[in-house]
C-alpha positions as CSV (number, residue, x, y, z in Angstrom):
1,X,-14.4,157.7,425.5
2,X,-14.2,154.3,426.9
3,X,-13.2,157.9,428.8
4,X,-14.4,156.2,430.5
5,X,-13.9,158.7,433.3
6,X,-15.2,156.3,435.8
7,X,-14.2,152.8,436.4
8,X,-16.2,149.8,437.4
9,X,-13.7,147.1,437.8
10,X,-14.2,143.5,438.8
11,X,-10.5,143.2,439.6
12,X,-8.8,145.5,442.0
13,X,-5.1,146.6,442.0
14,X,-4.4,143.6,444.2
15,X,-6.1,141.2,441.6
16,X,-4.2,138.6,439.8
17,X,-1.9,139.5,436.9
18,X,-1.0,136.7,434.6
19,X,2.4,136.6,432.9
20,X,2.3,134.9,429.6
21,X,5.5,133.4,428.2
22,X,6.7,130.1,426.7
23,X,6.4,128.6,430.1
24,X,2.7,129.4,430.4
25,X,0.9,131.5,433.0
26,X,2.2,132.6,436.3
27,X,0.5,134.4,439.2
28,X,1.7,138.0,439.1
29,X,-0.2,139.2,442.2
30,X,2.9,139.5,444.3
31,X,5.6,139.0,441.7
32,X,6.3,141.0,438.6
33,X,8.1,139.7,435.5
34,X,11.7,139.3,436.4
35,X,12.6,141.2,433.2
36,X,10.3,144.2,433.5
37,X,12.1,147.5,433.9
38,X,15.4,145.7,434.3
39,X,18.3,148.0,433.4
40,X,20.1,146.6,430.4
41,X,17.8,143.6,429.9
42,X,16.8,142.9,426.3
43,X,13.3,142.1,427.5
44,X,10.1,144.1,427.3
45,X,7.0,143.4,429.4
46,X,3.7,144.5,427.8
47,X,0.3,144.7,429.5
48,X,-2.4,142.9,427.5
49,X,-6.0,144.0,427.8
50,X,-9.0,141.7,427.3
51,X,-10.4,143.2,424.1
52,X,-9.1,142.0,420.8
53,X,-8.1,145.4,419.4
54,X,-5.6,145.9,422.2
55,X,-4.5,142.3,421.7
56,X,-3.8,143.2,418.0
57,X,-1.6,146.1,419.1
58,X,0.4,143.9,421.4
59,X,0.7,141.1,418.9
60,X,2.2,143.3,416.2
61,X,4.5,145.1,418.7
62,X,5.7,141.8,420.1
63,X,6.4,140.3,416.7
64,X,8.5,143.3,415.6
65,X,10.3,143.6,418.9
66,X,11.3,140.0,418.7
67,X,12.0,139.6,415.0
68,X,13.4,143.0,414.0
69,X,14.9,144.3,417.3
70,X,15.9,141.0,419.0
71,X,14.0,141.5,422.2
72,X,12.4,138.9,424.4
73,X,8.7,139.9,425.1
74,X,6.7,139.0,428.2
75,X,3.0,139.7,428.3
76,X,0.8,140.3,431.4
77,X,-2.9,139.9,431.3
78,X,-4.5,142.5,433.6
79,X,-7.6,144.7,433.7
80,X,-7.5,148.4,432.8
81,X,-7.1,150.1,436.2
82,X,-4.7,147.6,437.8
83,X,-2.6,147.9,434.6
84,X,-1.9,151.5,435.6
85,X,-0.8,150.4,439.1
86,X,1.5,147.7,437.6
87,X,2.9,150.2,435.1
88,X,3.7,152.7,437.8
89,X,5.4,150.0,439.9
90,X,7.5,148.8,437.0
91,X,5.9,145.4,436.9
92,X,5.1,146.1,433.2
93,X,6.9,148.4,430.8
94,X,4.0,149.6,428.6
95,X,0.3,149.8,428.1
96,X,-0.3,149.7,424.3
97,X,-3.9,150.9,424.3
98,X,-5.7,153.1,426.9
99,X,-9.2,154.5,426.5
100,X,-8.8,157.3,429.0
101,X,-8.5,157.1,432.8
102,X,-8.2,160.7,434.1
103,X,-7.8,159.7,437.8
104,X,-4.8,157.5,437.0
105,X,-3.3,160.0,434.6
106,X,-3.5,162.7,437.3
107,X,-2.0,160.4,440.0
108,X,0.8,158.7,438.0
109,X,1.6,161.0,435.1
110,X,1.2,164.4,436.6
111,X,1.7,163.9,440.4
112,X,4.0,160.9,440.9
113,X,5.6,161.1,437.4
114,X,6.1,157.4,437.4
115,X,4.3,157.0,434.0
116,X,4.8,159.0,430.8
117,X,2.7,159.2,427.6
118,X,3.9,157.0,424.8
119,X,1.9,158.9,422.2
120,X,-1.2,158.1,420.2
121,X,-2.1,154.6,419.0
122,X,-3.4,156.3,415.8
123,X,-7.0,155.1,416.5
124,X,-10.0,157.0,417.9
125,X,-12.2,155.0,420.2
126,X,-15.8,155.5,420.9
127,X,-18.3,153.7,423.1
128,X,-22.0,153.8,422.4
129,X,-25.3,151.9,422.4
130,X,-26.0,150.0,419.2
131,X,-28.9,148.1,417.6
132,X,-28.6,145.8,414.6
133,X,-28.9,147.7,411.4
134,X,-31.6,145.2,410.1
135,X,-33.8,146.4,413.0
136,X,-33.0,150.1,412.7
137,X,-34.0,150.0,409.0
138,X,-37.5,148.7,410.0
139,X,-37.8,151.0,413.0
140,X,-35.6,154.1,412.3
141,X,-36.9,156.0,415.4
142,X,-35.2,153.4,417.7
143,X,-31.9,155.3,417.0
144,X,-33.1,158.2,419.2
145,X,-32.8,157.3,422.9
146,X,-36.1,159.1,423.7
147,X,-37.9,156.3,421.9
148,X,-36.1,153.4,423.5
149,X,-38.9,152.8,426.1
150,X,-41.2,152.2,423.2
151,X,-39.2,149.2,422.2
152,X,-38.3,147.9,425.6
153,X,-40.5,144.8,425.2
154,X,-38.7,144.0,421.9
155,X,-35.4,143.9,423.7
156,X,-36.6,141.9,426.7
157,X,-34.8,138.7,427.6
158,X,-35.0,136.0,430.3
159,X,-32.2,137.8,432.1
160,X,-33.6,141.3,432.1
161,X,-36.3,140.9,434.7
162,X,-39.3,142.0,432.6
163,X,-37.4,145.1,431.3
164,X,-35.6,145.6,428.0
165,X,-32.0,144.3,428.0
166,X,-29.0,146.5,427.5
167,X,-26.2,144.1,427.0
168,X,-22.7,145.0,428.3
169,X,-19.5,143.0,428.1
170,X,-17.1,142.6,431.0
171,X,-17.8,144.4,434.3
172,X,-14.1,145.4,434.3
173,X,-14.7,147.7,431.3
174,X,-15.5,151.3,432.0
175,X,-19.2,151.8,431.6
176,X,-21.7,154.5,432.5
177,X,-24.7,152.4,431.5
178,X,-26.4,151.7,434.8
179,X,-26.3,155.4,435.6
180,X,-27.5,156.3,432.1
181,X,-30.5,153.9,432.3
182,X,-31.5,155.3,435.7
183,X,-30.9,159.0,434.9
184,X,-32.6,158.9,431.5
185,X,-35.6,157.0,433.1
186,X,-35.3,154.0,430.7
187,X,-37.1,150.8,431.3
188,X,-34.0,148.7,430.8
189,X,-31.7,146.4,432.8
190,X,-28.0,146.3,432.2
191,X,-27.0,142.6,431.7
192,X,-23.3,141.7,431.6
193,X,-22.3,139.0,429.1
194,X,-19.1,138.6,431.1
195,X,-16.4,139.2,428.4
196,X,-15.9,140.6,425.0
197,X,-15.9,137.1,423.5
198,X,-19.2,136.2,425.3
199,X,-20.8,139.4,424.1
200,X,-19.7,138.7,420.5
201,X,-21.1,135.2,420.7
202,X,-24.4,136.6,421.9
203,X,-24.5,139.3,419.2
204,X,-23.8,136.8,416.5
205,X,-26.5,134.5,417.8
206,X,-29.1,137.3,417.8
207,X,-28.0,138.3,414.3
208,X,-28.2,134.8,412.9
209,X,-31.8,134.7,414.1
210,X,-32.5,138.3,413.0
211,X,-33.6,139.2,416.6
212,X,-33.5,142.7,417.9
213,X,-30.9,143.6,420.6
214,X,-29.5,146.7,422.3
215,X,-25.9,146.5,423.2
216,X,-23.0,148.5,424.6
217,X,-20.3,148.4,421.9
218,X,-17.3,150.3,420.7
219,X,-15.3,151.3,417.7
220,X,-12.8,150.3,416.4
221,X,-14.1,146.7,416.4
222,X,-14.0,144.1,413.6
223,X,-17.5,142.7,414.4
224,X,-19.1,145.6,412.5
225,X,-18.0,144.0,409.3
226,X,-19.9,140.8,410.1
227,X,-22.9,142.3,412.0
228,X,-23.7,145.9,410.9
229,X,-24.9,147.9,413.8
230,X,-26.4,151.4,414.1
231,X,-25.7,153.7,417.0
232,X,-28.5,155.0,419.2
233,X,-28.1,158.8,419.7
234,X,-27.8,159.5,423.4
235,X,-27.8,163.1,424.7
236,X,-24.9,165.0,423.3
237,X,-21.6,164.7,425.0
238,X,-20.2,168.0,426.3
239,X,-17.0,168.5,428.3
240,X,-17.6,167.8,431.9
241,X,-21.0,166.2,431.5
242,X,-19.7,162.9,432.9
243,X,-17.9,164.5,435.8
244,X,-20.3,163.1,438.4
245,X,-20.8,159.4,437.8
246,X,-24.1,159.4,439.7
247,X,-25.6,162.1,437.6
248,X,-24.3,161.3,434.1
249,X,-26.9,161.8,431.4
250,X,-24.8,162.2,428.2
251,X,-23.2,160.1,425.5
252,X,-19.7,158.7,425.6
253,X,-17.0,160.9,424.0
254,X,-14.7,160.1,421.1
255,X,-11.2,159.4,422.5
256,X,-7.9,159.3,420.8
257,X,-6.4,156.0,422.2
258,X,-3.0,156.4,423.8
259,X,0.0,154.4,424.9
260,X,1.7,154.8,428.2
261,X,5.2,153.8,429.4
262,X,6.8,153.3,432.7
263,X,8.9,156.5,433.3
264,X,12.2,154.6,433.9
265,X,11.6,152.3,430.9
266,X,11.0,155.3,428.7
267,X,14.4,156.7,429.7
268,X,16.4,153.5,429.8
269,X,14.5,151.2,427.5
270,X,16.6,151.9,424.5
271,X,15.4,150.8,421.1
272,X,12.4,149.1,422.6
273,X,11.1,152.3,424.2
274,X,11.8,154.3,421.0
275,X,9.9,151.6,419.0
276,X,6.9,151.6,421.2
277,X,6.7,155.4,421.1
278,X,6.8,155.3,417.3
279,X,4.2,152.6,417.0
280,X,1.0,154.0,415.4
281,X,-1.5,152.5,413.0
282,X,-4.9,153.0,411.6
283,X,-8.3,151.6,412.6
284,X,-8.3,149.6,409.4
285,X,-4.9,148.0,410.3
286,X,-6.1,147.2,413.8
287,X,-9.3,145.7,412.6
288,X,-7.5,143.6,410.0
289,X,-5.4,141.9,412.7
290,X,-8.3,141.7,415.1
291,X,-10.4,139.9,412.5
292,X,-7.7,137.3,412.0
293,X,-7.4,136.7,415.7
294,X,-11.0,136.7,416.7
295,X,-12.9,135.5,413.7
296,X,-10.4,133.5,411.7
297,X,-9.0,132.0,414.9
298,X,-5.4,132.6,414.0
299,X,-2.9,132.8,416.8
300,X,-1.9,136.4,417.6
301,X,1.7,135.6,416.4
302,X,0.4,134.3,413.0
303,X,-2.0,137.2,412.6
304,X,0.8,139.7,413.4
305,X,3.2,137.9,410.9
306,X,0.5,138.0,408.2
307,X,0.0,141.8,408.7
308,X,3.8,142.5,409.0
309,X,4.6,140.6,405.8
310,X,2.4,142.8,403.6
311,X,2.8,146.1,405.4
312,X,6.6,146.8,405.6
313,X,6.1,150.3,404.4
314,X,4.0,151.1,407.4
315,X,6.1,149.5,410.2
316,X,9.6,150.3,408.9
317,X,9.2,153.8,410.1
318,X,8.6,152.6,413.7
319,X,12.1,151.1,414.0
320,X,14.7,153.3,415.7
321,X,17.2,154.8,413.3
């Protein structure tokens, strides 16, 4: 589940948050948006995660909040776990896509009650290990984790220290990969590309040269349309198998992605809060907007407008009645 029950974050709760507006970026470490959680303000502050699927959620929500409901929208760039802290404190009003953080849910939703569920995004997320389909067709047994050591030399790179490379994206994403490699006794080294964008660039370069690669990747994700990939079957996920981060030996689960709202905003946010609770769309919809942003290099606003213009029947139902 990009449940991601454990978190390996390069940015702590005290890390920098960036507020995005017409005036550019501002350091949000000690200062929240002046509009977030302000009673009566016609402004909504949304957390923006670094992967393009979440950016697509925010882009469409922002476009409709502005153009259909008349709100100003501020956006804050922040990693996954610090976003929960900011949401609890009212520095942001909503997280539009969360892949599952049980510790934060327990602390803020169940115990402190400073955050409430905003409902499902409508998309089911899944993290896994993938190889390019062109390689899997030639070597079908590579899709069983028990055979990965057989192919370690094929996945070796200059950065993997003589072992096979398992490519991850950003260290801030939830990942079990280092523990899995160790506990499954695999001759691999986890190498971080640094970001989703850097990881995509590397995957596209490998694919262009028809080279083999093994990568941490996730669905939904538009890149599957450009570079078909086949999942490697890890040991079956069972409830609780990932409870101890040090001992994990199972696959990632499938997780319905969820939205979360600041509790005060949920009560006092008026039409904006109602709209965000109603927001739900399909993997196909999200991938369509993501593809426009990441591959066609459209601005998030232009991508959102293009989707909104031809999907009125889908988003009309999100608007408060």
